[in-house]
C-alpha positions as CSV (number, residue, x, y, z in Angstrom):
1,M,-20.0,13.7,-11.3
2,K,-21.9,11.8,-13.9
3,D,-19.6,8.8,-14.4
4,F,-18.1,8.5,-10.9
5,K,-18.0,4.7,-10.9
6,T,-16.0,4.5,-14.1
7,A,-13.7,7.4,-13.2
8,F,-13.0,6.1,-9.7
9,F,-12.3,2.6,-11.0
10,F,-9.6,3.9,-13.4
11,L,-8.2,6.2,-10.8
12,R,-7.9,3.2,-8.3
13,L,-6.5,0.9,-11.0
14,P,-2.8,2.0,-11.0
15,V,-2.2,1.9,-7.3
16,A,-4.3,-1.2,-6.8
17,I,-2.2,-3.0,-9.5
18,S,1.0,-1.7,-7.9
19,L,0.1,-3.0,-4.4
20,L,-1.3,-6.2,-5.8
21,G,1.8,-6.8,-7.9
22,H,4.2,-6.1,-5.0
23,G,2.4,-8.6,-2.9
24,L,1.9,-11.3,-5.5
25,V,5.5,-11.5,-6.7
26,R,6.7,-11.8,-3.1
27,V,4.2,-14.5,-1.8
28,P,5.8,-17.4,-3.7
29,K,9.3,-16.5,-2.3
30,L,8.1,-15.5,1.2
31,E,11.0,-16.9,3.2
32,T,13.5,-15.4,0.8
33,F,11.8,-12.0,0.9
34,S,11.7,-12.0,4.7
35,K,15.4,-12.8,4.9
36,W,16.2,-10.1,2.4
37,M,14.2,-7.6,4.4
38,V,16.0,-8.5,7.6
39,S,19.4,-8.2,5.9
40,T,18.4,-4.9,4.3
41,M,17.3,-3.6,7.6
42,E,20.3,-4.8,9.6
43,K,21.6,-1.2,10.1
44,S,18.2,-0.1,11.4
45,F,17.3,0.4,15.0
46,I,14.2,-1.7,14.5
47,P,14.7,-5.1,16.2
48,E,14.8,-8.3,14.1
49,F,12.0,-9.8,16.2
50,L,9.7,-7.2,14.6
51,L,11.2,-7.4,11.1
52,V,10.9,-11.2,10.6
53,P,7.1,-11.3,11.0
54,F,6.6,-8.1,9.1
55,G,8.5,-9.6,6.2
56,Y,6.0,-12.5,6.2
57,I,3.0,-10.2,6.6
58,L,3.8,-7.4,4.2
59,P,3.3,-9.3,0.9
60,F,-0.2,-10.5,2.0
61,A,-1.1,-7.0,3.3
62,E,0.0,-5.5,-0.1
63,A,-1.9,-8.1,-2.1
64,V,-5.1,-7.8,0.0
65,I,-5.1,-4.0,0.0
66,G,-4.5,-4.1,-3.8
67,V,-7.5,-6.5,-4.3
68,L,-9.7,-4.5,-2.0
69,L,-8.9,-1.3,-3.9
70,L,-9.5,-3.1,-7.2
71,I,-13.0,-4.3,-6.2
72,N,-13.8,-1.1,-4.3
73,F,-14.6,-2.9,-1.1
74,K,-14.9,-0.8,2.1
75,T,-13.1,2.0,0.2
76,K,-12.5,4.4,3.0
77,E,-11.1,1.8,5.4
78,T,-9.0,0.3,2.6
79,L,-7.5,3.7,1.8
80,Y,-6.8,4.3,5.5
81,S,-5.1,0.8,5.6
82,A,-3.0,1.6,2.6
83,L,-1.9,4.9,4.0
84,V,-0.9,3.2,7.3
85,L,1.0,0.6,5.4
86,M,2.9,3.3,3.4
87,S,3.6,5.2,6.7
88,I,5.2,2.0,8.2
89,L,7.2,1.4,5.1
90,I,8.4,5.1,5.1
91,F,9.4,4.7,8.8
92,G,11.4,1.6,8.0
93,S,13.1,3.3,5.0
94,C,14.0,6.3,7.1
95,S,15.6,4.0,9.7
96,I,18.1,2.8,7.1
97,E,18.3,6.2,5.2
98,N,16.9,4.7,2.0
99,W,15.8,8.0,0.6
100,S,15.1,6.6,-2.9
101,A,12.6,4.1,-1.6
102,I,10.9,6.9,0.4
103,E,10.3,8.8,-2.9
104,S,8.2,5.8,-4.2
105,Q,6.4,5.3,-0.9
106,L,5.5,9.0,-0.7
107,L,4.3,9.0,-4.3
108,H,2.0,6.0,-3.4
109,S,0.9,8.0,-0.3
110,F,0.0,11.1,-2.3
111,Y,-1.8,9.1,-4.8
112,L,-3.8,7.3,-2.1
113,F,-4.6,10.7,-0.5
114,G,-5.8,11.9,-3.9
115,L,-8.1,8.8,-4.2
116,F,-9.4,9.5,-0.7
117,W,-10.1,13.1,-1.6
118,F,-11.8,12.2,-4.8
119,Y,-13.9,9.5,-3.0
120,E,-15.0,11.9,-0.2
121,K,-15.8,14.7,-2.6
122,F,-17.9,12.8,-5.1
123,K,-19.3,9.8,-3.1
124,T,-22.2,11.8,-1.7
125,E,-23.3,12.8,-5.1
126,N,-23.2,9.2,-6.2
127,V,-24.7,7.3,-3.3
128,N,-25.4,4.2,-5.5
129,A,-21.8,4.2,-6.8
C-alpha cells in the first residue's frame, strides 16, 4: 500500500478519539465515576473490592490506550491492550445483563480487530511506516 501511514492514521483516529474521550471526561470526576460504576454493578456477581479499583483505573487505561493509538506507539501491543480492555468491559456488562452496552463494546472490539488485521497485512510492505 502506497500511503499506509496516512491511511492507518485515519483508520485509528475514530477509535483512538473514542477511547481518549471516554477516559478524559471521567478523570476529573474520578470518585463520582467509580461510585457510579459500583452502584451500576451492584447486581453483578463481581465483588465490590474489584469494582472500586477498576473504576479508578478504567478512565486512565482508556485515555492512555487512546493516546497510544493516536500516536501509533507500540501498535500491536496497544491493540492487544485495547482488546483485553474491551473483553473486561464486555464481561462486566454481561454480569449485569446490560446488552445495549455490549453492542458498543463489541463494535469497538471489531473495529480494533480490523485495525489489527490492517496493520498486520500492510506493515511488512511499509517497514518504515
